[in-house]
Wavefront OBJ file of the C-alpha trace (Angstrom):
o trace
v -0.385 25.421 7.115
v 2.607 25.141 9.370
v 2.561 21.541 10.667
v 3.959 20.596 14.055
v 5.195 17.278 15.429
v 2.367 15.254 16.967
v -0.351 17.081 15.051
v -3.192 14.868 13.826
v -4.505 15.537 10.318
v -7.595 14.071 8.666
v -8.578 13.972 5.015
v -11.659 15.885 3.938
v -12.354 13.538 1.007
v -11.889 10.039 2.457
v -11.071 8.159 5.677
v -7.311 8.823 5.722
v -5.803 10.179 8.959
v -2.130 10.807 9.770
v 0.131 12.041 12.561
v 3.026 14.402 11.786
v 6.243 12.662 12.912
v 8.766 15.129 11.486
v 8.211 18.517 9.845
v 10.110 21.556 8.562
v 9.872 25.029 10.124
v 8.058 26.401 7.087
v 4.622 26.415 5.516
v 3.721 23.086 3.870
v 0.508 22.200 2.064
v -0.329 18.621 3.067
v -3.047 17.092 0.909
v -4.866 13.809 0.501
v -6.660 13.013 -2.729
v -5.781 16.486 -4.009
v -7.461 18.486 -1.219
v -5.941 19.983 1.925
v -6.048 17.924 5.104
v -7.737 19.398 8.183
v -6.509 19.304 11.757
v -8.331 16.646 13.770
v -8.377 12.974 14.615
v -10.420 11.889 11.623
v -12.900 9.962 13.763
v -15.948 11.281 11.911
v -16.648 9.585 8.574
v -18.129 12.757 7.013
v -16.364 14.046 3.929
v -16.696 17.591 2.675
v -14.940 17.539 -0.697
v -14.439 15.550 -3.853
v -11.105 13.795 -4.477
v -9.049 14.174 -7.626
v -9.410 10.818 -9.483
v -5.726 10.939 -10.503
v -4.631 11.183 -6.848
v -6.298 8.048 -5.529
v -3.259 5.790 -5.011
v -4.163 5.017 -1.404
v -2.391 5.043 1.932
v -1.713 2.065 4.192
v -2.235 1.738 7.954
v 0.958 1.999 10.001
v 3.151 3.041 7.073
v 5.264 6.175 7.040
v 5.230 8.585 4.123
v 8.194 10.947 3.872
v 9.970 13.587 1.821
v 13.545 13.729 3.088
v 14.422 16.825 1.041
v 11.529 18.733 2.617
v 12.027 17.181 6.068
v 8.446 15.893 6.366
v 7.330 12.504 7.670
v 3.742 11.330 8.264
v 2.481 8.162 9.980
v -0.804 6.809 8.617
v -3.224 6.020 11.467
v -6.311 5.381 9.304
v -5.980 4.101 5.724
v -7.888 5.453 2.774
v -7.909 5.590 -1.020
v -6.394 9.098 -1.315
v -2.740 9.785 -2.139
v -0.799 11.787 0.471
v 1.137 14.740 -0.952
v 3.158 17.736 0.237
v 3.219 20.938 -1.818
v 1.621 19.071 -4.739
v 4.184 16.240 -4.837
v 3.061 12.719 -3.866
v 4.804 11.384 -0.758
v 6.477 8.002 -1.256
v 6.171 5.283 1.364
v 9.276 5.216 3.536
v 11.168 1.942 3.322
v 12.174 0.243 6.564
v 15.778 0.461 7.728
v 17.672 -2.799 7.298
v 18.657 -4.558 10.493
v 22.350 -5.138 11.171
v 23.782 -8.568 10.461
v 23.696 -10.908 13.430
v 26.804 -12.939 12.594
l 1 2 3 4 5 6 7 8 9 10 11 12 13 14 15 16 17 18 19 20 21 22 23 24 25 26 27 28 29 30 31 32 33 34 35 36 37 38 39 40 41 42 43 44 45 46 47 48 49 50 51 52 53 54 55 56 57 58 59 60 61 62 63 64 65 66 67 68 69 70 71 72 73 74 75 76 77 78 79 80 81 82 83 84 85 86 87 88 89 90 91 92 93 94 95 96 97 98 99 100 101 102 103
């Protein structure tokens, strides 16, 4: 799939939902729990697939998951037990930027 900024994606194996914050201009396979995510808001609790037990690291509400080399950043809007990945590589949680010193 070719993601676009603002696109909402929902997992097909758990409750995870994300919004694309930044994306490359190329095809990227975004998965959760080892299966491809579908376009949508993720408001329905129905799941259609089975997750890969090795890819169940979880995602946290309000956290950003990014791959700077690929140019992809996702914002988690609904948490779930599945691991977010791009092109088969797990996305690490993005660390917050440090604030400047106030001295």
